[in-house]
N, C-alpha and C positions, 0 to 999 in steps of 0.2 A: 640171635640165632638165625635170623633171616640171612645175613651176609655170609655167615659160616655155611649155611645150607646151600646158597648159590654158588659159593666156590666148590663145594664138594659136587654139586650137580654138574657144574661146568667141567671140573676135572674128570668125572666119570664119562661125561659126554665126549671129552676129547680122547679119552681112552678107547671107547667104543668106536670112534671114527677111524682111529688108527688100526684098531683090530680089523675093522670092516674093509679098509684099504688093502690090508694084507691078504685077507680072505678072497677079495675080488681079484687081485693080481695073481695069487699063486694057486688058488683053488677054484674059485667060480669060472674065471675066464678059460682055463684049460678044460674044464667040464663043458662049457659051451662050445669050445672048438671041436671037441669030440663028437657031442651030440649032433651039431649042425654041420659036420663034414660031408655028410651025405645029403645032397639037395632035397631028396623026398621027406626028409626030417624037418626042413626048415619052415617057418611059418608062411614064408612066400618062397616057392620053389626057384623062381627066377632071380632071386636076390643073391648076391655073392655072400661068402662067409663073412667077409670084412664088414659088409653093410649090416648083417644080422648082429654081429658082435657090438658094433657102434650103437645100433638101436637098443640093445640090451643095456649098455653102459647108460644111455640116457634114461631108459626106464629105472635103472638102479638109482641114478641121482635123484630123480623124482621121489622114489620110495624113501631114500635116506633124508630128504628135505622134510617130508611128512612125518617121519619117525622122531627125528632129532631136532626139528625146528629148522632154522635157516643155517645150513651148513656154510655157506659164504655171506657173512654179513655185509649188506650193501649200505651206502649212504641213505639217510632218509631225510624227512622234512625238518628236522629239528636243527640241522646244521648244514653250511655248505661244505661240500667235499673239498679237501685240501688240494691245493695246486691245480685247480681246474678253473676254466673260464666261467665263472658263475657270479650271480648277484642276487639279492633278495627282490621279490615282487611283491608290492603291496596287495592286500585282499581286494578282491572284486567288490564294487559297491553293493550293499545290500539290496539297493532298489533292482538289481538284476536278478534277485531271486524272487520269482513269481509262480503263481499257480500251485501245481501239485508239487513241484520242487521245493517251493517255500514251506508248504504244509509238511512235507516229509522231513525236511531238515530241521523244523521245529520239534517234531515228534522225536527225532534221533538225537536232538541236542547238538547239531552240527552249526557251526559259524564259519564264514570265510576267515582264513588267516593269512599272515604273511608267509611266503614260500620261497624256498631256494629255486633258482633256475639256472640253466647252463646253455651254452652256446658252442657250437662246432663250426670253424671257418673251413673254407677251401684251403686244401694243402697249399702252402706258401703265402697264405694271406693272414693278416692279423687285423681283424676288424674290431673297433672299440666295442665294448659291451653295450648293447642297446642303441648302436648308431643308426640314424635314419637309413631307409633303404635307398640304395643307388637306384638311378633310372632303369626301369625294367627287371629290377631284381626280384626273385621269388624266395620264399622262405619255406623250409619244412617245419612244421609243429609236430613233433614226434612224441607219441605216448607208447612207453613200453609195456610189454606182456609180463606175465608172471602171476596169473590168477588174483591179481590185485593185492597179493600178499608178499610177492618176492620182487627182486630186482630194483633198479633205480633209474633216475633220469641222469645220472652222472655220466660224462663223456667216457668213463671207464666201463660202463656197463656193456654186457655182451650185445645187446640189441641196438647199440649206437651204429652197427654196421648198416642198418637200414638207411638212416639219414645220409651216411656218408656214401653209400651206394647211389642214391639218387643224385647227390652232387656230382658224382663221377660220371653219371649218364645224362645230365641235363645241364647245359652251361648257364642257363638263366637262374639256377638255384645257387645263391650266393652263401647261405648259412642254414644251420639246423639249429632249432631252439626246443627246448624240453623244460616242462615244469615238474618239480618233485612232488607229485601228488600223494596224498597220504596212504600208506598201506593199511589194509584191514587186520593185519596181525602183527604182533610184537615178535622180537627174535625167537622167542619161545612158543610161538603159535598161539598167544592168547588174542581174543578177538577185540578189535578196536576199530574206529572210523568207519561205520557201516555206510551204505548208500544213504544219501546222495552226496557224500563227502567228496568222492572223487570227480564227480561231474562239477562240482562247484570249484574244485581246484583247477580242472581243465578250463573252465570259464575264466578263472583268474588269469591263467597264461594266455588264452586267446585275447582277452580284453587288453592285456598289456601289450601284445604285439600290435594291435590295431590303435588303440588310444595313446600309448606311451611311446613306442618305437615308430608307429606311423605307417605300417604295412597296409595297404588296401587288401580287404578280404579276398578280392579275386586273385592275389598274388600269394596267398597262403595255401600251401599243400598240407592238409591234415592226414598224418598216417598213425597206424597202430597195428600192433601185432598181438594176437590172441587176446587177453583182456584189453590190451591197448586198443584193439579194433573195436570192442565193445564200447570203450570210452569214446573213441572217435565218432562212433555212430551216434551215441547219446548226445555228445556235444553238438554236433551238426543238426540233429533233430531239434534239440532245445532252441538253437539260434533260429532255425527255420520257422518253428511254431511261433516265436515271439517277435519276429522282425517287423512286423507291422503294428505293433502296439502303439497306442496313442499316449500312455501315461509314462511309458519308459522307453528311452532310445536305445535299442540293441544293436550290436554290430551285425553285419550281414554274415551269411555263411561262407565257408571257404570256397575257393575256386575249384579245388580237386580234393578227392578223398581216396586214400589208398589203404585197403584193408587186407591184412596178411593173416590167414587163418583166423579170422575174427571168431571170438566167443559170442555168438549172437543169440544164444538161448540158454538161460540159467535155469530153466524150468527142472523140475524132478526128472532125473533120467531113468527111462524104462529100457532095460536090456531085452528088446524084442529080437527074435531070430531074424538075421538078415540085415539088422541095422548096423550103421557104421561103428557103433559102440561095441557090438558084439563081434564083428567081422574083423576088426583090426586091433582087438585088445592085446594081442601077443606081440605086435610090433611097433605100435604107436607108444608115445611117451606119456599120453593122457590116461589116467585111471578114472573110471566112473565114480567110484567111491570117494576118491580125493576130490575130485572136481565138484561133486555134489556138496561135500563139506565146505569148500571154499565159496560155493555159490550161497550156502546157507549163512555163512559168516559174512558175506558181503550185503545179504539182504537184512541182516541184523534183526531189529525188532519187528520187522514187516513179514518175515518169514517167507519160505519158498513159495507160498501161494502168491505173493506179490510179484514174483519173477514170471509167472505164467501170464499175467494180464498187463504188465507195465511195459509199454514200448521202449522207455529208456533203459530198462534192464535186459528185456529179451524181444528184440524187434523181429526174430524169427520164430517166436513161439507159435504153436498151432492151436492153442487154447482158443475155443469158439469166442470168448469174451474179449481177446486183444483186439484193440483198434490202433492201427499204425498206417501212416502215410509216408511215402518217400516223394511225393511230388514237390517239385522245387529243389530237390537234392543236386549237388553238383556232379560233374563227371566222376564216375567211380571206377576204380580198378579192384577187383576181388581175386586174390590168390588162395587157392584150397589145395591141400595135399590129397590126392586121389585115395591115399591109404590112411587117412587121419580120421580120428574118432568124430570130429566135429563136421565131417564132410556133409552128412544129411542135413544139419541144420543151415549150414553155409549155402546148400543148394536152395533151401527154402528162401533164404535172404536174396539169393541171386534172382530167383524167379519172381519175387515180389518186386524188387527193383526194376528188373527188366520190364514187367508188366506196366509199371507207372512211369518209368523214365524212357523206356524204349531201348533197343539193343545198341543203338548208336551212342548211348551215354553211359553204358555199363559194359566194361570189358571184364571178361571172367576167363581164369586160366586154371587148369586142374591137371598137373602131371599125375599120371596114374599110380606111380610107385612112391611118391613123396609122402612124408609123415607130417605131423603137425609142426608148424612154425619152422620149417625146414630151411628157410633162406639163409641161416647162420651156420648151417651144418656143411662144412667144406667137403665133407666125405660123401655127401649125397649128390653125385653128379651122374648124368648131365643135367638133371632136373634144376638144380640150383642155377646154373649158368643160363640155361634156357629161360628160366622165369626172370631172371634180371634182364635178359634181352627183350623179353615182353614188356616188362615194366618201362625199360628205357624208351621203346617205341611209343608207349602210351604217354610218357612225360613230354615228349617232344611233339605230340599231336596237338 
C-alpha cells in the first residue's frame, strides 16, 4: 500500500501544482496588477508595479514549497549530480569533533560521512578536479542558502551566481568549491539531519580544501547566503575556537568571510511593532512562521531554546545567556537588504563584529529597498549591481 499511496500523493501534488500555476498566471497576477496599479496601495509606495509583482511571485514560491514540499527537487548528499564537475570527499577525521559539537553530535546521532562536492572554474578554463592551487590562487568555499532544507551545492543551483560573481570581479580567484551538506528535510518536508550535521559537513569540505587540495587557509574565501551565511559563521567560529588546541591540529580560519543576508539568529521570533519582521512582512520573501518551523527542525532534539544560547546557531541572539566572541575573525563583508525581515538581527551581528574587530575589518552594505538574499534577483536594480560593485572593491582590497 505504501508505494501506491506515494504514487497517488505525487499525482495529486502534481495536479495541484499545475492548477496553482494556472491560477497564479490568469487570476492572481491580474488581481495584483489591479490592486497595486495605484502607488498608494503598494506595500512600498516608491516601488514600481513590476517590482511589487516580482516580490509577490517570490513570496508565492516560498509558500508553495512550504505547503507541498520541495517544488523543485535538487541533488542531495546521496549521489553526485550528473554531468557536473564533482567528486566524493572523505569524511572529516572524528578527532576534529571536539567539545560541545562532539557532545551534540553524539546526542543527535550524527557522524561524519562521505559527501559529494563540486567545482566551478573560470570561464574558458578547465582545471582538474582537486588540482593543487596555482601560485597566488584563491578559492571560494561557497555554502548555499535555503533554510538548511532546500537547494544544493550543484553548479546548476541558483545560488552558484555568488561564486561566479566573485570570480568575475577578482582575478586571483581561480575556482569555486562547494560541499553538499546534508539537508534538514526530505523532499516531503520530513525532518532529518539536525544540528550539528551541517557544521560537520562544512568542516569536511574545509578540511579537504586545506589538507587534500593544498590551499592555504589565508587564500580561502568562505561565503554563504541566508542559511549558508549562518553556516559560514559557525564554521569560522569553530575553527577559530579550536586553532590552538594541543591535542588535535585544526586548520586555521579562512582569509575572508562574505555573508549575504545571513540568518544569524534562529531564536524564537517575536513579532514586535516596528521590528523588521513586522515592517517588511508584506514585501519580503521570508515568513516568520515558516522560518521558525525550519529553525525548530534544524535544532532537532535540542529545541529552539538551544538556538537562543548557542553561538554556533545564533551568533546574533540577544538572549542574556549567549556568550560569543568574534576576536580573531577574518576580514568580513556583510550584505543586508534594508527591507528584509532579517535586517534587525544582521545589524546586531554587524555591531558585535565591529565592536571586536574594528570598522576597518568589517564592511557593511545595506541598500534600503533590497529584500532578503536579493543578489540573485536580476529584477532588483540598481541595488543588485551596486552591491556587486561594493563586493568587488572589498575582494580587491
